[in-house]
C-alpha positions as CSV (number, residue, x, y, z in Angstrom):
1,X,-1.6,-37.0,-32.3
2,X,-3.7,-39.3,-34.5
3,X,-7.3,-38.2,-35.0
4,X,-9.8,-39.8,-36.9
5,X,-12.0,-37.3,-39.1
6,X,-15.6,-37.8,-40.7
7,X,-15.4,-35.1,-43.9
8,X,-18.5,-34.1,-45.3
9,X,-17.7,-32.3,-48.5
10,X,-19.6,-29.2,-50.2
11,X,-21.3,-27.8,-47.6
12,X,-22.2,-23.8,-47.5
13,X,-20.0,-23.7,-44.4
14,X,-16.7,-24.5,-43.5
15,X,-16.1,-25.8,-39.4
16,X,-14.6,-28.5,-37.1
17,X,-17.1,-30.2,-34.7
18,X,-15.3,-32.4,-32.2
19,X,-17.2,-35.3,-31.0
20,X,-14.2,-36.2,-28.7
21,X,-10.5,-35.2,-28.1
22,X,-9.3,-37.8,-31.0
23,X,-12.7,-37.6,-33.1
24,X,-14.0,-34.6,-35.3
25,X,-16.8,-34.0,-38.3
26,X,-15.2,-31.7,-40.7
27,X,-17.4,-29.9,-43.1
28,X,-15.6,-28.7,-46.1
29,X,-16.6,-26.3,-49.0
30,X,-14.5,-28.1,-51.4
31,X,-15.6,-31.0,-53.7
32,X,-13.8,-34.2,-53.2
33,X,-12.2,-33.8,-57.0
34,X,-8.1,-34.0,-57.0
35,X,-7.5,-33.8,-54.0
36,X,-9.2,-30.5,-53.0
37,X,-11.3,-31.5,-50.1
38,X,-8.2,-33.1,-48.8
39,X,-6.3,-29.8,-49.2
40,X,-9.1,-28.0,-47.3
41,X,-9.1,-30.4,-44.5
42,X,-5.5,-29.8,-44.2
43,X,-5.4,-26.3,-44.0
44,X,-8.4,-26.3,-41.6
45,X,-6.8,-28.7,-39.1
46,X,-3.6,-26.2,-39.3
47,X,-5.2,-23.3,-38.4
48,X,-7.2,-25.3,-35.4
49,X,-4.0,-26.8,-34.0
50,X,-1.9,-23.9,-34.7
51,X,1.1,-26.0,-36.7
52,X,2.3,-26.0,-40.1
53,X,0.6,-28.0,-43.1
54,X,3.5,-29.9,-43.6
55,X,3.0,-31.4,-39.9
56,X,-0.2,-32.9,-40.9
57,X,-0.4,-36.1,-42.8
58,X,-3.4,-37.8,-44.0
59,X,-2.5,-41.2,-42.8
60,X,-5.0,-43.1,-44.5
61,X,-8.6,-42.8,-46.2
62,X,-7.1,-40.3,-49.0
63,X,-10.4,-41.2,-51.0
64,X,-12.6,-42.1,-48.3
65,X,-15.0,-40.0,-46.1
66,X,-13.4,-41.1,-43.2
67,X,-9.8,-40.1,-42.7
68,X,-6.9,-40.9,-40.3
69,X,-4.7,-37.8,-39.6
70,X,-1.4,-37.6,-37.8
71,X,-0.5,-34.4,-36.3
72,X,3.0,-33.7,-35.5
73,X,4.9,-30.7,-33.6
74,X,1.8,-30.0,-30.6
75,X,2.9,-28.2,-28.1
């Protein structure tokens, strides 16, 4: 499943706000430096969907606030 994620880094709290089934806003505590925000996003999505971090791949937008994330092994 593909999900479009808008990332807001350097926030006080960490959360996912779903606009629809395939679109969400991710508020992350990390700064977007050396991939730390991307790692935090993968961890947050893995908890939400109940899959391992290896099942989540950022397909596009590695250095952009708008990312396309592919999630595999969903039940």
